[in-house]
C-alpha positions as semicolon CSV with decimal commas, in nm:
position;residue;x (nm);y (nm);z (nm)
1;M;8,191;-4,059;-2,616
2;T;8,010;-3,855;-2,351
3;R;7,702;-3,979;-2,195
4;K;7,412;-3,753;-2,165
5;V;7,289;-3,729;-1,813
6;P;6,913;-3,655;-1,743
7;H;6,871;-3,302;-1,602
8;R;6,592;-3,366;-1,376
9;D;6,682;-3,060;-1,153
10;P;7,000;-2,837;-1,155
11;A;7,007;-2,853;-0,798
12;A;7,022;-3,253;-0,789
13;L;7,354;-3,296;-0,923
14;P;7,537;-3,503;-0,699
15;E;7,883;-3,347;-0,503
16;D;8,068;-3,126;-0,751
17;V;7,996;-3,380;-1,026
18;E;8,313;-3,448;-0,993
19;A;8,569;-3,229;-1,182
20;Q;8,797;-3,531;-1,096
21;Y;8,585;-3,789;-1,253
22;P;8,385;-3,633;-1,532
23;L;8,110;-3,803;-1,647
24;T;8,180;-4,034;-1,923
25;E;8,110;-4,391;-2,039
26;Q;8,322;-4,468;-1,757
27;S;8,135;-4,318;-1,515
28;G;7,959;-4,644;-1,365
29;P;7,684;-4,875;-1,436
30;R;7,314;-4,719;-1,436
31;S;7,111;-4,998;-1,341
32;L;7,203;-5,344;-1,116
33;L;7,193;-5,504;-1,479
34;E;7,437;-5,304;-1,627
35;F;7,663;-5,342;-1,318
36;Q;7,665;-5,737;-1,377
37;Q;7,718;-5,717;-1,730
38;L;8,021;-5,480;-1,677
39;F;8,188;-5,639;-1,387
40;T;8,187;-6,010;-1,434
41;S;8,525;-6,088;-1,430
42;E;8,865;-5,996;-1,214
43;D;8,997;-5,863;-1,576
44;Q;8,694;-5,625;-1,640
45;C;8,740;-5,499;-1,275
46;T;9,133;-5,436;-1,328
47;A;9,065;-5,226;-1,637
48;Y;8,807;-5,019;-1,490
49;L;9,009;-4,974;-1,197
50;H;9,328;-4,896;-1,391
51;N;9,142;-4,583;-1,578
52;L;9,011;-4,496;-1,234
53;R;9,359;-4,442;-1,074
54;W;9,530;-4,337;-1,408
55;P;9,248;-4,134;-1,584
56;T;9,505;-3,991;-1,812
57;G;9,747;-4,270;-1,852
58;F;9,984;-4,467;-1,660
59;V;10,243;-4,221;-1,473
60;C;10,492;-4,423;-1,245
61;P;10,496;-4,274;-0,911
62;K;10,892;-4,353;-0,869
63;C;11,028;-4,195;-1,195
64;G;10,715;-4,016;-1,371
65;S;10,743;-4,235;-1,689
66;R;10,444;-4,267;-1,866
67;T;10,505;-4,555;-2,060
68;G;10,397;-4,891;-1,879
69;Y;10,352;-5,285;-1,956
70;P;10,113;-5,453;-1,761
71;L;10,222;-5,789;-1,627
72;T;9,939;-6,078;-1,700
73;T;10,044;-6,281;-1,392
74;R;9,991;-6,008;-1,135
75;R;9,781;-5,655;-1,104
76;V;10,133;-5,505;-1,171
77;T;10,260;-5,230;-1,405
78;E;10,614;-5,219;-1,524
79;C;10,726;-4,870;-1,618
80;R;11,000;-4,841;-1,925
81;N;11,271;-4,808;-1,643
82;G;11,172;-5,102;-1,457
83;H;10,980;-5,000;-1,170
84;Q;10,694;-5,235;-1,065
85;V;10,356;-5,068;-0,948
86;S;10,094;-5,247;-0,808
87;L;9,767;-5,141;-0,925
88;T;9,608;-5,134;-0,545
89;A;9,925;-4,996;-0,382
90;G;9,826;-4,705;-0,136
91;T;9,466;-4,761;-0,181
92;G;9,232;-4,925;0,051
93;L;9,219;-5,204;-0,164
94;H;9,618;-5,295;-0,109
95;R;9,731;-5,649;0,022
96;S;9,335;-5,751;0,044
97;R;9,291;-6,098;-0,057
98;I;8,898;-6,017;-0,105
99;P;8,850;-6,052;-0,523
100;L;8,807;-5,710;-0,674
101;T;8,454;-5,848;-0,840
102;L;8,351;-5,837;-0,451
103;W;8,500;-5,513;-0,381
104;F;8,308;-5,361;-0,673
105;H;7,979;-5,528;-0,556
106;A;8,073;-5,384;-0,213
107;A;8,113;-5,019;-0,379
108;Y;7,797;-5,078;-0,563
109;L;7,587;-5,137;-0,269
110;V;7,722;-4,893;-0,039
111;S;7,684;-4,639;-0,288
112;T;7,347;-4,698;-0,442
113;L;7,149;-4,899;-0,229
114;T;6,892;-4,636;-0,077
115;P;6,806;-4,819;0,264
116;G;7,179;-4,939;0,292
117;I;7,339;-5,240;0,386
118;S;7,443;-5,401;0,737
119;A;7,751;-5,621;0,775
120;L;7,535;-5,917;0,837
121;Q;7,310;-5,866;0,519
122;F;7,654;-5,777;0,321
123;Q;7,809;-6,093;0,446
124;K;7,528;-6,321;0,340
125;Q;7,465;-6,152;0,007
126;L;7,789;-6,203;-0,096
127;G;7,896;-6,531;0,048
128;I;8,169;-6,386;0,277
129;A;8,282;-6,638;0,530
130;R;8,350;-6,448;0,846
131;Y;8,139;-6,132;0,976
132;E;8,439;-5,936;1,068
133;T;8,593;-5,951;0,718
134;A;8,241;-5,800;0,607
135;F;8,249;-5,538;0,861
136;Q;8,604;-5,423;0,782
137;L;8,540;-5,417;0,427
138;L;8,229;-5,178;0,467
139;H;8,422;-4,951;0,692
140;K;8,709;-4,904;0,466
141;L;8,432;-4,795;0,208
142;R;8,282;-4,569;0,459
143;A;8,583;-4,429;0,574
144;A;8,691;-4,337;0,194
145;L;8,395;-4,144;0,162
146;V;8,545;-3,856;0,341
147;A;8,633;-3,635;0,050
148;S;8,860;-3,334;0,203
149;D;8,797;-3,125;-0,105
150;R;8,410;-3,106;-0,065
151;E;8,253;-2,787;-0,212
152;P;8,080;-2,604;0,091
153;L;7,724;-2,567;0,116
154;H;7,592;-2,254;-0,026
155;G;7,291;-2,047;-0,081
156;E;7,027;-2,062;0,224
157;V;7,168;-2,309;0,433
158;E;6,973;-2,427;0,757
159;V;7,167;-2,562;1,050
160;D;7,078;-2,752;1,388
161;E;7,186;-2,986;1,610
162;G;7,040;-3,294;1,762
163;F;7,083;-3,641;1,942
164;I;7,146;-3,954;1,763
165;G;7,135;-4,292;1,906
166;G;6,955;-4,538;2,109
167;P;6,770;-4,515;2,450
168;E;6,904;-4,687;2,752
169;E;6,715;-4,807;3,047
170;G;6,672;-4,579;3,339
171;R;6,835;-4,298;3,123
172;P;6,586;-4,157;2,870
173;G;6,657;-3,900;2,610
174;R;6,956;-3,670;2,632
175;G;7,065;-3,848;2,952
176;A;7,155;-4,159;2,782
177;V;7,556;-4,182;2,710
178;T;7,517;-4,392;2,397
179;K;7,358;-4,081;2,254
180;S;7,597;-3,861;2,062
181;L;7,531;-3,483;1,984
182;V;7,534;-3,443;1,587
183;V;7,497;-3,087;1,386
184;F;7,324;-3,075;1,047
185;G;7,359;-2,855;0,765
186;V;7,089;-2,887;0,491
187;E;7,093;-2,676;0,173
188;I;6,732;-2,554;0,074
189;V;6,654;-2,547;-0,276
190;R;6,331;-2,359;-0,420
191;Y;6,158;-2,411;-0,696
192;T;5,806;-2,379;-0,874
193;I;5,578;-2,627;-1,034
194;P;5,276;-2,533;-1,221
195;D;4,946;-2,452;-1,026
196;P;4,713;-2,723;-1,073
197;R;4,452;-2,527;-0,969
198;S;4,488;-2,296;-1,259
199;P;4,569;-2,550;-1,554
200;N;4,480;-2,283;-1,842
201;N;4,701;-2,036;-1,693
202;P;5,094;-2,084;-1,771
203;Q;5,190;-1,824;-1,567
204;A;5,024;-1,965;-1,220
205;R;5,321;-2,134;-1,033
206;L;5,352;-2,291;-0,683
207;D;5,652;-2,205;-0,479
208;K;5,824;-2,501;-0,360
209;L;6,119;-2,623;-0,153
210;R;6,334;-2,952;-0,094
211;A;6,647;-3,027;0,041
212;G;6,983;-3,011;-0,157
213;R;7,321;-3,126;-0,035
214;V;7,338;-3,211;0,367
215;R;7,636;-3,221;0,596
216;I;7,633;-3,403;0,896
217;N;7,926;-3,449;1,179
218;V;7,953;-3,573;1,525
219;I;8,058;-3,300;1,753
220;P;8,156;-3,281;2,143
221;D;7,950;-2,990;2,242
222;A;7,712;-2,736;2,111
223;R;7,944;-2,404;2,202
224;A;8,020;-2,130;1,971
225;Q;8,367;-2,246;1,971
226;T;8,263;-2,559;1,818
227;L;7,988;-2,460;1,604
228;I;8,114;-2,147;1,428
229;P;8,443;-2,339;1,305
230;W;8,189;-2,614;1,183
231;C;8,021;-2,338;0,972
232;A;8,358;-2,209;0,857
233;M;8,459;-2,585;0,717
234;N;8,114;-2,664;0,583
235;I;7,948;-2,333;0,467
236;K;8,060;-2,120;0,195
237;K;8,126;-1,745;0,313
238;G;7,833;-1,524;0,182
239;A;7,568;-1,803;0,265
240;H;7,251;-1,709;0,426
241;V;7,248;-1,932;0,739
242;I;6,916;-2,013;0,933
243;T;6,909;-2,121;1,276
244;D;6,644;-2,194;1,573
245;G;6,827;-1,872;1,758
246;W;7,050;-2,096;1,951
247;S;7,305;-1,842;2,126
248;A;7,611;-2,025;1,997
249;Y;7,544;-1,878;1,653
250;N;7,496;-1,541;1,744
251;D;7,833;-1,418;1,575
252;L;7,789;-1,586;1,231
253;E;7,774;-1,216;1,090
254;E;8,107;-1,131;1,180
255;H;8,253;-1,472;1,008
256;G;8,079;-1,361;0,675
257;Y;7,746;-1,513;0,684
258;S;7,383;-1,359;0,690
259;H;7,202;-1,521;0,972
260;R;6,831;-1,559;1,023
261;R;6,678;-1,664;1,351
262;I;6,382;-1,883;1,378
263;L;6,234;-1,896;1,761
264;Q;6,026;-2,147;1,840
265;S;5,749;-1,959;2,029
266;A;5,453;-2,012;1,823
267;K;5,204;-2,229;2,037
268;G;5,053;-2,534;1,844
269;K;5,301;-2,547;1,582
270;K;5,499;-2,820;1,482
271;T;5,895;-2,828;1,534
272;G;5,957;-2,921;1,172
273;A;5,779;-2,647;1,058
274;Y;6,054;-2,390;1,174
275;L;6,360;-2,567;0,973
276;P;6,173;-2,822;0,757
277;M;6,443;-2,954;0,574
278;V;6,703;-3,023;0,854
279;H;6,413;-3,185;1,043
280;L;6,323;-3,377;0,762
281;I;6,694;-3,480;0,737
282;V;6,711;-3,567;1,098
283;S;6,394;-3,782;1,039
284;N;6,544;-3,974;0,741
285;L;6,859;-4,052;0,892
286;K;6,707;-4,186;1,246
287;R;6,451;-4,397;1,045
288;W;6,758;-4,520;0,826
289;L;6,943;-4,617;1,128
290;L;6,667;-4,811;1,268
291;G;6,534;-5,009;0,962
292;T;6,870;-5,092;0,854
293;Y;7,086;-5,119;1,159
294;I;6,810;-5,184;1,412
295;G;6,930;-4,853;1,572
296;A;7,226;-5,054;1,673
297;V;7,536;-4,791;1,606
298;L;7,780;-4,763;1,865
299;P;7,873;-4,400;1,921
300;H;8,244;-4,452;1,788
301;H;8,142;-4,601;1,490
302;L;7,844;-4,353;1,421
303;P;8,052;-4,093;1,232
304;A;8,106;-4,387;0,947
305;Y;7,728;-4,424;0,889
306;L;7,682;-4,051;0,897
307;N;7,911;-4,022;0,608
308;E;7,765;-4,316;0,426
309;F;7,404;-4,157;0,453
310;T;7,580;-3,802;0,384
311;F;7,720;-3,932;0,054
312;R;7,430;-4,155;-0,073
313;F;7,174;-3,872;0,017
314;N;7,402;-3,602;-0,202
315;R;7,381;-3,813;-0,489
316;R;7,055;-3,967;-0,476
317;Y;6,968;-3,888;-0,841
318;W;7,318;-4,039;-0,979
319;R;7,359;-4,418;-0,875
320;G;7,628;-4,467;-1,191
321;P;7,816;-4,152;-1,088
322;A;7,804;-4,211;-0,712
323;F;7,960;-4,591;-0,772
324;H;8,241;-4,444;-0,963
325;R;8,313;-4,158;-0,711
326;A;8,305;-4,422;-0,465
327;L;8,572;-4,629;-0,601
328;G;8,742;-4,284;-0,712
329;L;8,754;-4,220;-0,326
330;M;8,874;-4,570;-0,231
331;V;9,151;-4,558;-0,467
332;H;9,279;-4,211;-0,348
333;A;9,174;-4,217;0,003
334;A;9,475;-4,171;0,256
335;N;9,302;-4,342;0,589
336;W;9,131;-4,638;0,645
337;P;9,080;-4,889;0,884
338;E;9,289;-5,222;0,879
339;Y;9,157;-5,561;1,115
340;A;9,372;-5,505;1,403
341;T;9,278;-5,116;1,443
342;L;8,884;-5,186;1,437
343;Y;8,938;-5,521;1,665
344;G;9,270;-5,586;1,801
345;I;9,296;-5,295;1,982
346;A;9,076;-5,111;2,238
347;K;8,877;-4,824;2,156
348;G;9,067;-4,502;2,291
349;A;9,416;-4,704;2,294
350;P;9,735;-4,549;2,112
351;G;9,664;-4,697;1,739
352;A;9,297;-4,753;1,762
353;W;9,084;-4,652;1,458
354;V;8,964;-4,325;1,469
355;H;8,710;-4,254;1,203
356;P;8,855;-3,929;0,969
357;N;8,461;-3,763;1,013
358;S;8,515;-3,821;1,384
359;P;8,461;-3,496;1,640
360;I;8,883;-3,587;1,703
361;N;8,968;-3,555;1,347
362;A;8,679;-3,317;1,214
363;F;8,821;-3,002;1,351
364;S;9,195;-3,099;1,348
365;Q;9,242;-2,826;1,102
366;V;9,039;-2,540;1,276
367;K;9,183;-2,257;1,435
368;P;9,222;-2,271;1,814
369;D;8,967;-2,127;2,030
370;A;9,165;-1,821;2,119
371;E;9,202;-1,736;1,746
372;I;8,790;-1,749;1,690
373;S;8,615;-1,412;1,792
374;V;8,305;-1,545;1,957
375;A;8,136;-1,519;2,270
376;P;8,159;-1,843;2,496
377;T;7,829;-2,017;2,539
378;I;7,786;-2,353;2,737
379;G;7,493;-2,597;2,668
380;T;7,301;-2,773;2,400
381;S;6,974;-2,658;2,186
């Protein structure tokens, strides 16, 4: 039986509402009370995870057999040819000693809790003995929230860059080395509402706009060689891109976009009036980092937090599917941190954990500079 989903606004649909994970009775709990009723035992979590990993029925990865028999003593399914397949093998949950009930609580909190949750809060709420365990668990979930097949932004898209990070004594503003350069892309959703000034005229409407989906990435610089490929990866060709006139975007038209430049020249006009949606997202992100993490986010962990913010913002109207999607990505993720890569290896050393949404990985599939026909620019906006 398919669950009816309230359509508050067509643009409020979550990321792709996920063709891979359709909205059914298995789409996740719609409230905390429903979550607590659905996942009170390991058996309930195991059944849900089994359906999530094999939504069309069990398939043995070794021989392709579609007939499997679950072993009651372990979370293992044995196919008709004798191959044993662990439910968590090849997932972020593999070889974890943490109960599935705790994993499910973590996924629910990360995907649905509006203000987010720090590792220290998470450790206390779920009674985890060691802070490092809570931190690793949350970072595994954050790493899994990167979906390589995300639908690009489309329609009208505001794009801008800014610095995110805390101030340093003696090095204010952009001079602080703990600040990271971040690029933002925000879809603009236009809609109308009845004009309250004309209650007797149903034709009277007011034009409104709000933020749709967002894309946020740490970038190494604000040159055209970085920003044009970022747009190509995150914005659908043919979209109408709105920027603040920074010269690095000058060649957007040559890459299949229409481009409008809004120059910040009007005196007395607030900055947010030029690119209102992107500045709203920047403001929300800074308040979220400051309120939840006291602004204490190290630069090499920032991509993980940006991804968490993006995931939750894009699914802010759909908590059940957000939980379902988070677990689905966790099951199918190909890259997640282990304890040694987070703590045992120094940052920058061979084998150290690099978030899949970091500048090192974010542009790994982009054409080299020599293949991108853009005018070189240096600096930041």
